[in-house]
N, C-alpha and C positions, 0 to 999 in steps of 0.2 A: 504493500500500500504506500510505503514511503517513497519507493522508486516511482510509482505512478504519479504521486503528487509532485515529485521533482520534475518529471517529464512535462506534466501539465503546466507547471510554473515556468519551465524553460520555454515551452511553446508559446505561452501567453506573452512572455517577455519579447520573444523574437517577433511575434505578430505585431505587438505594440511598436517595436522598433521599425518594422517595415511600414506600418501605417504612418508613422511620423515621417519616414523618409519619402514615402509616396506623396504625402500631403505637402512636404517641402518642395518636391519636384514639381507638383502641380502648381504651386504658388509661383515657382520660378518660370514655368512655362507660361502662366497667365501674365506675369510681368513682361516676359519677352514678347508675348502676343500684343500686349498693350503698347509696348515700346515700338514694335513694328507698325502698329496702327497709327501711333503719333507721328512716327517717321514718315509714313505714307501720306498723312494729312499735311505734314510740312512740305513734302515734295509736291503734292497736289496744289497747295496754296502758292508755292513758288512758281509752278508751271502756270497757274491761273493768273498770277500777278504779272508774269512775263508776257502772257497773252494779252492782258489788259493794257500793259504799257505799249504794246505794239499798236494799239488802237487809239492812242493819244496823239493828237496833232496840235500844232500851234497855228492858229488862224486869227488874223486880226488882233494879235496881241493877247489872245486867250488860249488857255489850255483846255482842249475839248476832247472828251471821250466819245468816239463815234463808232457805233457798231450797227451794221445793217445786215439783216437776213442771216443771222447766225443764232443758234439756239442757246439762250441763257435764261432758263426758267427762273433761276435765282441768281443773286449777285453775291459773290463770296466776301467775307469780312476783310480779306486782304485788300479790297478796294480802298480801305481806309489809308493804305500806304500812299494813295494818290489824293490826299485830302486837299491839295492845292487846286484841283480841277475847278474850272469856272463854268463849264457846260457839260451836260450829259445829253447825248443824242443817240438814243437806242430805239431803233425802229425794226419791227417785224422780227423780234428775238424770242417771241413766246413768253416774255417775262410775265410772271404771275403775281409778283408781289414787290412792292417798293420796300426796301429794307428799312428797319427802324433806325439804323445808324445814319440814315439820310440827313438827319438833323445836325450832324457833325460837320457837314460840308458847308461851312459858313461862307465860303467864297463863291458858291454857286450863283450865277446870274441867270442861266437858262437851264431848265429841267424839261427836256423833250423826250417823253416816253410814249409817243403816239404809236398806234397800230401794234398793240401787244395784247396781253390777256389779263391785265391788272383788274382786280375786283374791288379793291379798297385803297384808300389813301391814309397812311398813318398820321396820327396827330403830331408826330415829330416834324412834319413838314412845316409847322409854324415856327420852327427855329431858324428858318432860312430868311433872315431879315434883309439880305441883299438880293434875293431872287426877284427878277424883273419879268420873266416869262415862265409860266407853268402850262405845258402843252400835254394834255392827256386824252386827246381825241382818239376814237376808234379803240376803245378798251371795253371793259365790262363793269365799270364803276357804278355802284348803286346809289351812293350818297356822297355828299360833299361835307368834309369835316369843318367845324367852325374855326379850328385852329389856323386855317388858311388866312383868316383875317389878321393874323400876326405877321404875315409876310408884307410888311409895310411898304416895300419898294415895288410891289407887283404892279405891272402895267398891262400885262396880257394874260388872259386866262382862257384856255380852250378845252372844252369838255364835250365836243360834238360827237355824235354817233356812239354814245355809250348805251343808249336805248332804254335805260332804266331810271335815270335821274329825274326826279319830279319836283324838287324844291331846292332852294338855296338857304343856308342859315342867315338870319338877319344880320349877324355880326359882319358879314362881308361888306356891308356898307361903310365899314371903317377903312376900307382900302381907298384912300383918297387919290392915289395915282393911277388907279385902274382905268384904262381908256378903251380896251378892246376885250369883248367877251363873245365867245362862240358856244352856244348851247343847243345847236340844231340837232334834230333827230334824237330826242329824248322823250320823256313822258310828262312834260309840264301841262297841267290843265288850267293853271292860273299864273298870271304874270307875277314873278317873284318881287316882293316888296323891297328886298335889298337893293335891287337895281335902281329903284326910284330915288335912292339917297346917295348915289355915287356922283359926286360933283363933276368929275372929269370924264365920265363915260361918253365916248364919241362913236363907237362902232358896236352894234349888237346884232347877233343872228340868233333868232329863236324859231327858225323855219323847221317844219317837220315835227311839230309837237301837237298838242291837243287843246290849244288855247281857244276859248270860246268868245272872249272879249278882252279889251284893253281897259286898264283902270282909268277913271276920270282924272287921276293925277299924273297921267302919262307925260304931261308938259313939264313936270319937275325935272325931267332929264333934258335940261335946257341946252346942254352942249352936244347932244347927240346929233350927228350928221348922217349916219347910215343905220337903217333899221330894216332887217330882213324878217318877214313874217309869213313867207310862202308856206303852203301846205299845212294850214291849221284849220280851225273850225270857227273862225271869227265871223259873226253875222252882222256886226255894226261897228262903227267907229265913233269914239266920244268926240263931242264938239271941241274939247280942249286940245285935240291934236293940231288944230289950227294955230295954236300958240307956239308950236315948235318951230321957231323962226330959223334955226340953224340946220334943220333937216333938209338934206339935199338928195338923199336916196331912200325910197320907200317901196318895198316889194311886198305886195299883198295878193299875188297870184294863188290860185287854188284854195280859196276860202269860201265862205258862204255869204258874202256881202250882197245885199240887195240894193244898196244905194251908196252914193258918195256924198259926204256932208258938204254943204255950201261953204263952210268956213275954210276949206282947203284951197279955195281960190286965192286966199291972201297969203299962202305959203310961197313967198316970192323966191326963196332960195332953192325950192324943189326943182331938181334937174332930171331926175330919173324916177319914174313911178310905173308900177305894173299892176293893173287890175284884171289881168287875163284870167279866164276860167273861174269867174264868179257869177252867180245867178242874178245879175243886175236886172232890175225891173224895167228900166228904160232901154230901148234900142236906139243907139246913137250911131249915125253914119257920118264919118268925117268927109269934108269936101275933097275932091280929087287933087292930087299934087301935080305940080308941073313936070317933075321928073322922077325917075326911079329912086334916086338917092334920097330925096326928100321923103318919099313914101316909106322907105325902109327905116329912116330915122324917126318918122312919125309913129310907126308901128312899134319900134323898139322902146321909145321913151314913154309913150302914153300920156305925155303932158297935155297935148292938144285934146286927146280923148277926154281926159279928166275935166278940162275946162268946158268942153262942149257938153259933157254930161251934166255938169252943174248948171250951165245955162238952161238946158232943156228942163232940168228938174225945177228950177226957179220959175220958169214959164208955166209949168204945169200947176205948181202950188199957188202961183200968183193969179 
């Protein structure tokens, strides 16, 4: 019995020793695996950084990252090594997400990520106080973060053809330098109130939405010179539109307008207007032109048509 106990004790000790050795070997293998993974990540980052550096050009005194039609669904953190960049121009890269570290690129003047697959804009975008142009058209963005209002230098904002945006945060009216906005082909059913409080807004495209009317306070956009409203569902125009003395281009084709307000005859700066494809109640025929060039110009601008329509309308009501 004593010999049996000794054998069992020896076996247990040997077993324990081997278990300790196996555990230690496994730990060393795991450490080696983790080291190799870290090493691989380092090499991948170095390769990605080298590839990104190849895409940096100097143009007009700016350092620009320009990538066209290459697949970059995500942007690596090694991009922070290029913190001096002043422009990003990434088009058709299948980019799905704007990285949160975007806020650390304080030198960015232009962020152009058009024609990608971006679904949201991170709030860190508001840290880009030097940004002048934010171009995010042809993506899948569903909403606009209020933090964009902190981009105090912003002059140009493009969100066209995202197809899902239906409103703008009121805080965007704090953008006092914003002069150009493109919101066409989205899901706006009402005119965003934020636009009415932008003192320097000059160019606005809201075509291809679901607007049914314009606000009576539309004339608060007193510096607006170009307004695109084609392919909406607008059925009438407010009388206050006649107060927009700086408006030179107004496109209202493919709406549901039944008339043209008489106040528009006093819009002396209006140079281009288009009322084509509206169910206007009056049939107006313009007098024949002396030559083909005049006829083409008359058709294109529609100014003569507008004034003739207003004259006929006033005769009918008078």
